[in-house]
C-alpha positions in Angstrom: 0.0 0.0 0.0 1.4 3.4 -1.0 0.9 6.2 1.5 1.4 9.7 0.1 4.1 11.8 1.7 3.1 14.6 4.1 4.7 17.2 1.8 2.4 16.0 -1.0 -0.6 16.2 1.3 0.3 19.7 2.5 0.6 21.4 -0.9 -3.1 21.2 -1.6 -4.3 24.8 -1.9 -7.8 24.5 -0.5 -8.9 22.0 2.1 -12.5 21.2 2.8 -13.5 19.6 6.1 -13.5 16.2 4.3 -10.1 16.7 2.9 -8.8 17.9 6.3 -10.2 14.7 7.9 -8.5 12.6 5.2 -5.3 14.5 5.8 -5.5 13.8 9.5 -6.1 10.1 9.0 -3.2 9.8 6.5 -0.9 11.7 8.9 -1.9 9.3 11.7 -1.2 6.4 9.4 2.2 7.8 8.5 3.0 8.3 12.2 2.0 4.8 13.0 4.2 3.4 10.2 7.3 5.0 11.7 9.4 2.6 13.7 10.1 3.5 17.3 13.8 2.9 16.7 14.7 6.6 17.1 15.3 7.2 13.3 13.4 10.4 13.4 12.6 12.7 16.3 9.0 13.1 17.3 7.8 16.6 16.6 4.6 18.1 17.9 2.9 20.6 15.6 -0.5 22.3 15.8 -2.9 22.2 12.9 -2.3 25.9 12.4 1.4 25.3 12.1 0.9 22.5 9.6 -1.5 24.6 7.6 0.9 27.6 7.6 3.8 25.4 6.5 1.7 23.8 3.7 0.7 27.3 2.4 4.4 28.3 2.4 5.3 25.1 0.4 2.4 25.7 -2.0 3.6 29.3 -2.5 7.2 28.2 -3.2 6.1 25.5 -5.6 3.8 27.8 -7.5 6.6 30.4 -7.7 9.1 27.8 -9.0 6.6 26.5 -11.5 5.9 30.0 -12.8 9.7 30.7 -13.0 10.2 27.4 -14.8 7.5 28.2 -17.3 8.9 31.7 -17.9 12.4 30.3 -18.5 11.0 27.8 -21.1 9.1 30.5 -23.0 
């Protein structure tokens, strides 16, 4: 089963309540798939912080796509 990365989930521009619920479920599934072997540190983030970071990533991705399209033209 392929679980989408958190980065992929966070770059969605608009999230409906249903999409937010799906995002939370997938994030919980990703968290449960992590082994407790200490490979990655546990980080606590609020939904507001996750949303803000997702918007920043979306903005950067949109800017890079626009720059790339301008360079190709």
